[in-house]
C-alpha positions as CSV (number, residue, x, y, z in Angstrom):
1,M,-125.7,88.4,144.0
2,Q,-126.8,84.8,144.9
3,Y,-130.5,84.1,144.5
4,F,-130.6,80.4,145.2
5,N,-128.7,78.2,147.6
6,T,-127.4,74.8,146.6
7,P,-130.5,72.7,147.3
8,H,-132.7,75.1,145.3
9,R,-130.3,75.0,142.5
10,I,-130.5,71.1,142.4
11,R,-134.3,71.2,142.5
12,L,-134.2,73.8,139.6
13,H,-132.0,71.6,137.5
14,W,-134.3,68.7,138.1
15,L,-137.3,70.7,137.2
16,L,-135.7,71.9,133.9
17,A,-134.6,68.4,133.0
18,A,-138.2,67.1,133.6
19,L,-139.6,69.9,131.4
20,W,-137.1,69.2,128.8
21,L,-137.9,65.5,128.8
22,T,-141.7,66.2,128.7
23,A,-141.3,68.5,125.8
24,S,-139.2,65.9,123.9
25,L,-141.9,63.2,124.4
26,L,-144.6,65.6,123.4
27,G,-142.6,66.5,120.2
28,A,-141.9,62.7,119.5
29,G,-145.7,62.0,119.8
30,T,-146.5,65.0,117.5
31,A,-144.0,63.9,114.9
32,Q,-145.6,60.4,114.8
33,A,-149.1,61.8,114.3
34,S,-150.7,61.6,110.9
35,R,-150.6,64.7,108.7
36,I,-153.1,65.5,106.0
37,K,-150.6,64.8,103.1
38,E,-150.4,61.2,104.4
39,V,-154.1,60.5,104.3
40,A,-155.3,62.8,101.3
41,A,-154.1,64.2,98.1
42,V,-155.3,67.1,95.9
43,E,-157.6,66.0,93.2
44,G,-156.1,66.6,89.7
45,V,-152.5,66.4,91.0
46,R,-151.7,62.9,89.8
47,S,-149.3,61.1,87.6
48,N,-150.2,59.4,84.2
49,Q,-149.1,56.1,82.8
50,L,-147.3,56.2,79.4
51,T,-146.6,53.2,77.1
52,G,-145.1,52.5,73.7
53,F,-143.9,49.9,71.2
54,G,-140.3,50.0,70.4
55,L,-137.4,47.9,69.1
56,V,-134.1,47.1,71.0
57,V,-131.2,46.7,68.6
58,G,-127.5,45.6,69.0
59,L,-128.2,42.4,70.8
60,D,-125.6,39.6,70.6
61,G,-127.8,37.0,68.9
62,T,-130.3,36.9,71.6
63,G,-133.1,38.7,69.9
64,D,-136.5,37.6,68.6
65,Q,-136.9,34.7,66.1
66,T,-138.6,36.9,63.5
67,T,-140.2,33.8,61.7
68,Q,-142.3,33.3,65.1
69,M,-142.6,37.1,65.9
70,P,-144.0,38.8,62.8
71,Y,-144.5,42.1,64.7
72,T,-140.7,42.4,65.2
73,S,-140.1,42.4,61.4
74,Q,-143.0,44.7,60.8
75,G,-141.9,47.1,63.4
76,L,-138.5,47.3,61.9
77,S,-140.0,47.8,58.5
78,N,-142.2,50.8,59.8
79,Y,-139.0,52.2,61.4
80,L,-137.0,51.9,58.2
81,K,-139.8,53.6,56.2
82,Q,-139.5,56.7,58.4
83,L,-135.8,56.7,57.5
84,G,-136.6,56.5,53.7
85,I,-135.9,52.8,53.3
86,T,-138.6,50.5,51.9
87,L,-138.2,46.7,52.0
88,P,-140.2,44.6,49.5
89,A,-142.6,42.1,50.8
90,A,-140.5,39.1,49.9
91,A,-137.5,40.5,51.8
92,L,-139.6,41.4,54.8
93,S,-141.0,37.7,55.2
94,S,-137.5,36.3,54.9
95,L,-135.8,38.5,57.4
96,Q,-133.9,36.6,60.1
97,L,-133.0,39.2,62.7
98,K,-131.3,37.6,65.8
99,N,-130.1,41.1,67.1
100,V,-133.5,42.9,67.3
101,A,-136.2,42.4,69.9
102,A,-139.8,43.8,70.1
103,V,-140.4,45.4,73.4
104,L,-143.0,47.4,75.3
105,V,-141.7,50.7,77.0
106,T,-143.5,52.0,80.0
107,T,-143.0,55.0,82.2
108,E,-144.9,57.3,84.6
109,L,-145.5,60.9,83.8
110,P,-145.4,62.8,87.1
111,A,-147.7,65.8,87.9
112,F,-146.4,69.1,86.7
113,A,-143.9,67.6,84.3
114,R,-142.4,70.0,81.8
115,P,-141.0,69.5,78.3
116,G,-137.4,68.4,78.5
117,Q,-137.7,66.7,81.8
118,A,-136.0,63.3,82.0
119,L,-137.9,60.2,83.1
120,D,-136.8,56.7,83.9
121,V,-138.3,54.0,81.6
122,T,-138.7,50.2,81.8
123,V,-138.3,48.1,78.9
124,S,-139.8,44.6,78.7
125,S,-139.5,42.0,76.0
126,M,-142.9,41.0,74.3
127,G,-141.4,38.3,72.0
128,N,-139.1,35.3,72.5
129,A,-135.9,37.1,73.0
130,K,-133.4,35.3,75.2
131,S,-131.8,38.5,76.7
132,L,-131.9,42.3,76.3
133,K,-128.5,42.7,77.9
134,G,-126.3,45.1,75.9
135,G,-129.2,46.3,73.7
136,T,-130.1,49.8,72.8
137,L,-133.7,51.2,72.5
138,I,-134.2,53.3,69.4
139,A,-136.5,56.4,69.4
140,T,-139.9,55.1,70.8
141,P,-142.8,57.6,71.2
142,L,-144.7,57.0,74.6
143,K,-148.4,57.7,74.5
144,G,-151.1,58.3,77.1
145,A,-154.6,57.0,77.4
146,D,-155.8,59.7,75.0
147,G,-153.3,58.4,72.2
148,E,-151.2,61.6,72.3
149,V,-147.5,61.4,72.5
150,Y,-146.2,62.9,75.8
151,A,-142.6,61.6,75.8
152,L,-139.9,60.2,73.6
153,A,-137.6,57.3,74.9
154,Q,-134.2,56.1,73.6
155,G,-131.0,54.8,75.1
156,S,-128.9,51.9,76.3
157,L,-130.5,49.3,78.6
158,V,-129.4,48.5,82.1
159,V,-130.2,44.7,82.7
160,A,-129.2,43.4,86.2
161,G,-128.6,39.8,85.3
162,A,-126.4,37.4,83.6
163,G,-126.8,33.9,81.8
164,A,-125.1,31.4,79.8
165,A,-126.0,28.3,77.9
166,A,-124.1,25.4,76.1
167,G,-124.7,21.8,75.4
168,G,-128.3,21.8,76.6
169,S,-127.4,23.4,79.9
170,K,-128.4,26.9,81.0
171,V,-127.6,29.0,84.0
172,Q,-129.3,32.4,84.5
173,I,-129.1,35.0,87.3
174,N,-131.9,37.4,87.7
175,H,-134.3,38.4,84.8
176,L,-132.7,39.0,81.3
177,S,-135.9,39.9,79.5
178,A,-136.5,43.2,81.2
179,G,-134.3,46.3,81.9
180,R,-134.4,50.0,82.6
181,I,-133.0,53.1,81.1
182,P,-132.4,55.8,83.8
183,G,-133.4,59.2,82.3
184,G,-134.1,57.5,79.0
185,A,-137.2,59.4,78.2
186,Q,-137.7,63.0,77.6
187,V,-141.1,64.9,78.2
188,E,-142.5,66.4,75.0
189,R,-145.9,67.6,76.1
190,I,-147.4,68.9,79.5
191,V,-150.6,67.6,81.0
192,P,-152.8,70.5,82.1
193,T,-154.0,70.3,85.9
194,P,-157.0,72.0,87.4
195,L,-155.0,73.1,90.4
196,L,-155.6,76.8,89.8
197,E,-159.1,76.6,88.6
198,G,-162.0,77.9,90.7
199,A,-162.1,79.2,94.1
200,S,-161.7,75.9,95.8
201,I,-159.7,72.7,95.8
202,T,-160.9,69.2,96.5
203,L,-159.0,66.7,98.7
204,G,-159.4,63.0,97.9
205,L,-158.9,60.5,100.8
206,Q,-156.8,57.5,100.2
207,A,-159.3,55.3,101.9
208,S,-163.1,56.0,102.3
209,D,-163.7,56.7,106.0
210,F,-166.2,59.2,107.3
211,Q,-164.2,59.8,110.5
212,T,-161.1,60.7,108.6
213,A,-163.0,63.1,106.3
214,R,-164.4,64.8,109.4
215,L,-161.0,65.1,111.1
216,V,-159.5,66.6,107.9
217,A,-162.1,69.2,107.7
218,A,-161.9,70.1,111.4
219,A,-158.2,70.5,111.2
220,I,-158.4,72.9,108.2
221,N,-161.2,74.9,109.9
222,H,-159.3,75.2,113.0
223,R,-156.3,76.6,111.4
224,F,-157.8,78.7,108.5
225,G,-161.2,79.6,110.0
226,A,-164.6,78.2,110.1
227,D,-166.3,77.0,106.9
228,S,-162.8,76.9,105.2
229,A,-163.4,73.1,104.5
230,R,-166.4,71.1,104.2
231,A,-166.6,67.2,104.0
232,L,-168.8,66.1,101.1
233,D,-168.7,62.4,101.8
234,G,-166.5,59.7,103.2
235,R,-163.6,60.3,100.7
236,T,-163.9,64.0,99.5
237,V,-163.3,67.2,101.4
238,K,-163.8,70.6,99.5
239,V,-161.6,73.4,100.8
240,I,-161.8,77.1,100.0
241,A,-158.3,78.3,98.7
242,P,-156.7,81.5,97.4
243,T,-157.0,82.1,93.5
244,E,-153.5,83.6,93.2
245,S,-151.0,81.0,92.1
246,N,-148.3,81.6,94.7
247,A,-150.7,82.1,97.5
248,R,-152.6,78.8,96.6
249,V,-149.3,76.9,96.6
250,S,-148.2,78.2,100.0
251,F,-151.9,77.5,101.2
252,I,-151.7,74.0,100.1
253,A,-148.1,73.4,101.6
254,E,-149.3,74.6,104.9
255,M,-152.5,72.6,104.9
256,E,-150.7,69.4,104.1
257,E,-148.6,69.7,107.1
258,L,-151.5,70.1,109.5
259,Q,-151.7,67.3,112.2
260,L,-154.8,65.3,112.6
261,A,-156.3,64.1,115.8
262,A,-155.7,60.4,116.7
263,S,-158.5,58.1,115.4
264,I,-159.1,54.4,115.9
265,P,-159.1,52.7,112.5
266,S,-161.8,50.1,111.7
267,A,-160.9,46.5,112.7
268,K,-159.7,44.5,109.9
269,V,-157.8,41.2,109.3
270,V,-156.1,40.6,106.0
271,I,-155.6,37.1,104.9
272,N,-153.4,35.9,102.0
273,S,-154.6,32.6,101.1
274,R,-151.6,31.9,98.8
275,T,-148.9,32.3,101.4
276,G,-150.9,31.7,104.6
277,S,-150.0,35.2,105.9
278,I,-152.3,36.8,108.4
279,V,-152.1,40.5,109.5
280,M,-154.4,42.3,111.7
281,N,-154.6,45.8,113.3
282,Q,-154.8,46.9,116.9
283,A,-158.6,47.5,116.6
284,V,-159.3,43.7,116.3
285,T,-161.2,42.3,119.3
286,L,-162.2,38.7,120.1
287,G,-165.3,37.5,121.9
288,E,-165.5,34.5,124.1
289,C,-165.6,31.3,122.2
290,A,-164.7,27.7,122.1
291,I,-162.8,26.0,119.2
292,A,-162.1,22.4,118.5
293,H,-159.2,21.8,116.3
294,G,-157.7,18.5,115.1
295,N,-155.7,17.2,112.2
296,L,-156.3,14.3,109.7
297,S,-153.1,12.8,108.2
298,I,-152.9,10.0,105.5
299,S,-149.7,8.3,104.9
300,I,-148.9,5.7,102.1
301,T,-145.8,3.6,102.0
302,T,-144.8,1.2,99.2
303,T,-142.4,-1.9,99.7
304,P,-141.1,-3.7,96.7
305,V,-141.6,-7.6,96.8
306,I,-139.5,-9.8,94.6
307,S,-140.9,-13.2,93.7
308,Q,-138.3,-15.7,92.2
309,P,-138.9,-19.2,90.8
310,S,-137.9,-22.3,92.6
311,P,-134.3,-23.6,91.9
312,M,-134.0,-26.0,88.9
313,S,-137.4,-25.0,87.7
314,T,-138.0,-24.4,84.0
315,G,-140.0,-21.5,82.5
316,G,-140.0,-19.5,85.7
317,K,-139.6,-15.6,85.7
318,T,-138.5,-13.4,88.5
319,V,-141.4,-10.9,89.2
320,V,-141.1,-7.6,91.0
321,A,-144.3,-6.3,92.6
322,E,-145.1,-3.6,95.0
323,K,-147.0,-3.7,98.3
324,S,-148.7,-0.6,99.4
325,N,-149.6,0.2,103.1
326,I,-152.1,2.9,103.8
327,Q,-152.6,4.4,107.3
328,I,-155.0,7.1,108.2
329,R,-154.3,8.9,111.6
330,Q,-156.6,11.5,113.1
331,E,-155.4,13.5,116.0
332,P,-158.1,14.2,118.7
333,G,-159.5,17.6,118.6
334,V,-159.2,19.4,121.8
335,L,-161.9,21.9,122.7
336,I,-160.2,25.1,123.8
337,Q,-162.0,28.0,125.3
338,L,-160.8,31.4,124.1
339,P,-161.5,34.3,126.7
340,K,-162.7,37.6,125.6
341,S,-159.8,39.9,124.3
342,T,-159.9,43.5,123.8
343,Q,-156.2,44.1,122.9
344,L,-154.2,42.8,119.9
345,S,-151.7,41.1,122.0
346,D,-154.4,39.1,123.9
347,V,-155.9,38.1,120.5
348,V,-152.6,36.8,119.2
349,R,-151.9,34.9,122.5
350,A,-155.3,33.4,122.3
351,L,-154.9,32.2,118.7
352,N,-151.3,30.9,119.4
353,A,-152.9,28.7,122.2
354,L,-154.5,26.6,119.5
355,G,-151.2,25.5,118.1
356,A,-152.5,25.7,114.5
357,T,-150.6,26.4,111.4
358,P,-151.2,29.6,109.5
359,Q,-153.1,27.7,106.8
360,D,-155.4,26.3,109.6
361,L,-155.9,29.7,111.1
362,L,-157.4,30.9,107.8
363,A,-160.3,28.5,108.2
364,I,-160.4,29.1,112.0
365,L,-160.7,32.9,111.7
366,Q,-163.5,32.6,109.1
367,A,-165.3,30.2,111.4
368,I,-165.0,32.7,114.4
369,K,-166.2,35.5,112.3
370,A,-169.2,33.4,111.1
371,A,-170.0,32.6,114.8
372,G,-170.0,36.4,115.7
373,A,-167.0,36.3,118.1
374,L,-164.6,38.2,115.9
375,S,-165.2,41.8,115.8
376,A,-163.3,42.7,112.5
377,E,-163.7,42.7,108.8
378,L,-162.0,39.9,107.0
379,E,-160.3,40.7,103.6
380,V,-158.8,37.9,101.7
381,I,-156.2,38.9,99.0
């Protein structure tokens, strides 16, 4: 049985293709939208910094000069005492250890870490060791801010560098005074988290913004029912959650995947005064203004002048002097009118019309902001 003729089939195929393209575009737009997990995190679920003092042994004569670094020999003495070896004070002061270096060991203890879990550690020299390449870190306890030991580090260092020195010359590639030990620490103690405590959880936004807090609460209430979430301020959202552990984990996992409605961020221009970098977001707008920009350059040239005595003269000497020539040049400043711009591309085009260097734009943007023609927050880093 034939339901459609050929023209109808063609139109049906075009219709199905258009629907598929529309669905693909909508799916792509949805995938690019922000999720709650990208703008907020559950309070109490965080990592902790660990640090410890340790010794790296087995260096090929590139360790600390213990006469200048007393804590290296003191640390070695303390370690030997733990092994039942006690050094007299005279021997301790005369130690010349070229194969030992004092280091600081750091790592990050992730949330929900369990005893026996391996952690990567970073080992950095704190003395005058020339290189840590080929060294081995001996057992080093890693402590938290409360002074308790949460991990123990030990292992061979991986130093991504090389160097050589001879006859007063030195060649070095990358950094030799720091390295890493993959899986070099083992967790010894857990850090309790308040995730399962109480009938609610608290979301902390990465940036303080009342609009984002409102959107997060609205998305949660739309999915889990009214009064499920309540924005307390511009950074905190309180959410009612199940008390049973498995149900709470499932609830948080589903909540973090919720999509947020698109919102316009606050206008901001970030200026790096050291490198001259300028970054602005799409919310920056420029009011109509006029700018005069000119450059002042000073050049100094020095020419050697040689004065010689006359031929056959007695007592004359050749004198070398310098003649300096100083020139000051100031380019005329052209008054340029910048039109009102409401899009980022128009703002960039208007600023490029000035022909100013990035360093000059730092001062120009601050002046435009002071004149009230730049609708954005300036942040200098």
